[in-house]
N, C-alpha and C positions, 0 to 999 in steps of 0.2 A: 504493500500499501503507498509506504515512504517513497519507494523508487518511483512509482506513478506520480506521486506528489511533486517530487524532486524534477521530473521530466516535464510536467505542465508548468511548474514554478519558472525553471531555466528557460523553457521555450517563450515564455510571456515576458522575462525581464532582462534577458540578456541583450536586447536592442536597446533598451533603455539607457540615458546616460544619467548617473547620479554623482552630483559633485561631491557629496560627503561619503560616499561609500567606500568601505574598505576592501582593497583587493585581496583575495584570497589565493587566486591562481590565474594565469593567463594560459588559454590552450591555443596555440598557432593564431595568435592574436586577438583570441576571444576572452575577453575578461569576465571572471566570475568574482562577484563580490557578495559582500554580505548582506545587500538589500534582498538578494535571493530568497531570503528566510523570512521576508514579510509574507511574501506569499504564502510560503509554506505554513506560516502562524495561522493563516486565514482558514486554512484546510484543517489544522491541528493545533488549537489554541494553546494546548499545552507544551508544545514543542519549544524549547529552549536551547539554542546551540550553544550559547555561552556556559551552559550548566553542564554541558556533557564533558566527559573525559576525554584527553587528548586522543585516545584510539578512537573513540565514537566520533569524534569531529574529523578525524582522518579517514574515516570510513565512508562519511557523508560527503566529503570533499572529493574522494575517488567516485563516488557515484556520480556526483556532478560532472567532474571530468569526462567521465565515460559517456555520460549524456551529449555533452558537447561534440565529443569525437564521433559519436554515431548520428549525431542529428547533422553534421556538417558531411559526413559521408554519404547521409541519404539525400542531401542536396545535390551532392557531387553526381548520384545516380538519377537525379531529377525526379525522385519520389515526391516532391513536393509540388508537382506538375500532374500528378495522377488524380483520377477520381475517387480513389480511396482516402487520399490526402483531403481533398476539398469537402468530401463527406464527414470527415473526422473534425475537420476545422467548422464545418456547420454545425454539427452537434454541439462542439464545444461552446460555440457562440450560443445555442440555446440554452445550455446550462449556464452561461454568465448571464444571460437575460433573465432567468428565472432567479438566480442568485441576487440579481439587482432588485427585481421586483419585490423579493422577500424582503430586502433591506427596509422598503418602505412599509413594511407592514407592521404596526405596534404590537409589542408584547401584549400577551392576555394579561389581565388583572386577576389577582385573587378573587376578587368579588364577582369577576364573569365566571370564573373556574367553579367557584362555590354554588353558584346560582346552577350551572349545567349538573353538577353534582347532585343538588337538591331536587332538581326537576327529573332525573334519570337514575334514581337509586337502585332501581332493578338491574342497572348495567353494572353495578359494583357489587353486587352479591356474588360470593365465592362459595360453591358448593362441590364438595370434593366426593369421588366415589372409585369404588375398586370394581372392576368388572371385567368378562371376557366376552368376545364377540367371534362368531363366524361369518365371514363376509362371502358371499356368492354371488353370481352373475345374474341369475335369475329368479324371479319369485318363485317358481315352482320348485327351484332347489331349496330355496329357505323353507317353503312349506314342507317339504320332504324331511328336512332335517327336524323342524318341529314335531311332525308325526313320531319320529323314532324317539324325540325326547318324552313325548306324551307316553309312550310304552314302557318307560322306564320307573320303577320305583323310586320314591323321593329320595332315599339314600344313595342311589346310584345315578342320579340325575347329572351331578357335577363331572363325575368321572367320564359318563357318557358323552358329554359337553366335549371336554378336553380331547377326547378321542376324535370326534367328529371335528372339531377345530383342525387338529393336526392332519386329517384325511384330507378334508374337503375346502377349508379356507383360502381364499386366493388372496388374502392379505399378506403382504409381502413378509413381514415379521413372522407371523404365525408358519410360513412356509419355510422361512430360513431357519428360525430356531425352534420350531416344533414345540412352543410355549401352551399350548392347550388355548390359543386365543387371547392369552393374558394382555390386559392393556394397563395392568398396574394401576396406582392411584393417579387419578387426573381430574381436572378442575372442570367442570359441566361445561362453563363458558368456552373453554379451548375446543369444544366438540361442535360438529354442524348441529344446527337447531334440531333436524328431526331425530337425531341420536339423543341429544341432550334431554330432550322432552320425553322420549320413550323411557329413558333411565329413571328421570324424576318420577315417573308415574310407577316404578317397580318397587316390589319389596324385595328386601334381601334375600338371598338364596332361591330365587325364582327365575324364570326364562320369559321372554318374550313371546307370546302366542299366537302373533301376527308378525310376517316380516316387516323390518323397519327399513323404508327406502331412502337413501341419499345419493347422492350424485356419484358415489363410489360403488354403488350397487345395492344388493339386499342384505339385511344384517340380521342374526339372531343374536341376542343379547342376554348374557347370564350375570345377573348382578350378585356380587358377593356381600359388598356393605356400601352405605351412603351415609355421610355426615350431614347434620342440618346445616343449613344456608348461614354464611357469616358475611357481615356487610363490611368492605373494606372501608378503613376510615378516610376522611377527605384529607387528612394529611398524609397518608400513604398513596392515595391516587391524584395529588394535586400536581405534581410535575408532569405526569403523563397527560393529565386534562389539559393543562395549559399548552404544551406541547402540540396534542392534536388539534384544539380549538385554533391555535395559531395556524397551523398546517391546514387547516379547512378554509380559513380566511387567505391564506396565500394562493390555495387552488381557485378560490371563488373569483379572485381578482383577475388571476392569469386566464381562466375561463372568460371572463368578461372582455378582457382585453384583446384575446384571441377571437372571440366572436365579433368585435369591432372592425378587427383586421379583415375578416372573412368577408364582412357585410360592405366594405369598401373596396375589396380587391375584385380583380376580373379573373374568374376561375373558369377555365374550360376543361372539358373531359374528351 
């Protein structure tokens, strides 16, 4: 990740002239100075070149030198004239434009975050369960599995469920690890809605009597245990709420501007 950031930073700053910059190295006439780190800090605010050990500084400088050498060689091979280069530059411009738009969006206040939390408390309920499932491609297969489970004595149901999961489930984890369809402990909010809703309506040590359909296929679920719902406190959720609300504002602003661009553009197909 740092190498990518270094490459972007050096491509964007080497052409600039900084009167107060400290020269770190010169590569075939191309100056590498400490102003390069201003762009890196924008990508990674915790980055501090001066706080690094001499060995770490040396490694970063070597990466910068290699980047200059490779960049110059790419230009000799006229790669900067290729369609791929132009596309990469176009994508970078889009990223820079989005970042610039985001700068103008104010931070979400704690009051805004608290209002969202109070208005959407159900979103912050955390309920954990331990369950198994058998995933198959068709409803008929799921019904057949349920029929087989229905024929088992209560004391044998879980063992039979594990056996069928290992034999029939198309869930990659079940197939690879032969774990009896175990999902371990999970948060219901992390599951797709249909699956989570089915689990909520089950009693421990029972299985679903009708197939549960999701975008992955048809599930038969065995519930081992389920805990009571717990409400995540506002303090725990605050940072994530503020981040998500601001991201939503940024996206709304971007969509609004793009719509204006499209409305005023001449587009032919």
